[in-house]
C-alpha positions as CSV (number, residue, x, y, z in Angstrom):
1,M,-0.9,-1.8,22.5
2,N,-3.3,-4.6,21.4
3,L,-1.8,-6.7,18.6
4,K,-5.0,-6.6,16.6
5,L,-5.0,-2.9,16.7
6,K,-1.3,-2.8,15.8
7,A,-2.0,-5.1,12.8
8,F,-4.8,-2.8,11.6
9,I,-2.6,0.3,11.9
10,L,0.3,-1.3,10.1
11,Q,-1.9,-2.5,7.3
12,L,-3.6,0.9,7.0
13,I,-0.3,2.7,6.9
14,S,1.2,0.4,4.3
15,F,-1.9,0.7,2.1
16,A,-2.0,4.5,2.5
17,V,1.7,4.9,1.5
18,L,1.3,2.6,-1.6
19,F,-2.0,4.3,-2.5
20,I,-0.5,7.8,-2.4
21,I,2.7,6.8,-4.3
22,S,0.8,5.0,-7.0
23,Q,-1.8,7.9,-7.3
24,Y,1.1,10.4,-7.8
25,V,2.8,8.2,-10.4
26,L,-0.5,7.5,-12.3
27,A,-1.5,11.1,-12.3
28,N,1.9,12.3,-13.6
29,Y,3.1,9.5,-15.9
30,T,-0.1,8.0,-17.5
31,N,-3.0,9.3,-19.6
32,L,-5.6,8.3,-16.9
33,Q,-8.0,11.1,-15.9
34,G,-10.5,11.7,-13.2
35,I,-11.7,8.9,-11.0
36,W,-9.7,6.3,-12.9
37,I,-6.5,7.5,-11.2
38,S,-8.0,6.8,-7.8
39,I,-9.5,3.5,-8.7
40,T,-6.3,2.2,-10.3
41,A,-4.3,3.5,-7.3
42,F,-6.7,1.7,-5.0
43,V,-6.3,-1.6,-6.8
44,V,-2.5,-1.3,-6.9
45,G,-2.4,-0.4,-3.2
46,T,-4.7,-3.3,-2.3
47,I,-2.6,-5.9,-4.3
48,L,0.9,-4.7,-3.2
49,A,0.2,-3.9,0.5
50,P,1.4,-6.5,3.0
51,Q,-1.2,-8.2,5.1
52,F,-0.9,-8.2,8.9
53,Q,-2.7,-10.5,11.3
54,A,-2.7,-11.1,15.0
55,V,-3.1,-14.8,15.9
56,K,-3.4,-16.5,19.3
57,T,-0.9,-19.3,19.7
58,K,0.2,-21.6,22.5
59,E,2.9,-19.1,23.4
60,G,0.5,-16.1,23.4
61,E,-0.7,-13.7,20.8
62,K,1.7,-13.1,17.9
63,L,1.8,-10.8,14.9
64,F,2.3,-12.2,11.4
65,M,2.9,-10.6,8.0
66,K,2.2,-12.0,4.5
67,W,3.4,-10.1,1.4
68,I,3.1,-10.9,-2.3
69,F,6.9,-10.5,-2.7
70,M,7.7,-13.1,0.1
71,K,7.3,-16.8,-0.2
72,D,6.3,-17.6,3.4
73,V,4.6,-15.9,6.4
74,K,6.9,-13.8,8.6
75,E,6.5,-13.5,12.3
76,I,6.8,-9.9,13.4
77,K,6.2,-10.1,17.1
């Protein structure tokens, strides 16, 4: 599988999981109503989701991840 595609899929899955979890929590435990639940869940998912990127290096193409809870960039593959 192409690493750029893999980075896109990993980023999409991580955002989707965080979006669904935050939407459920916001709907059941806050007083938000209507579209504000989805907008707030989108912002939370965007901020908290890790960022994946495929980069070409001298050794070949590698996959890197950056996350708000980690200080440095981590090499995945």
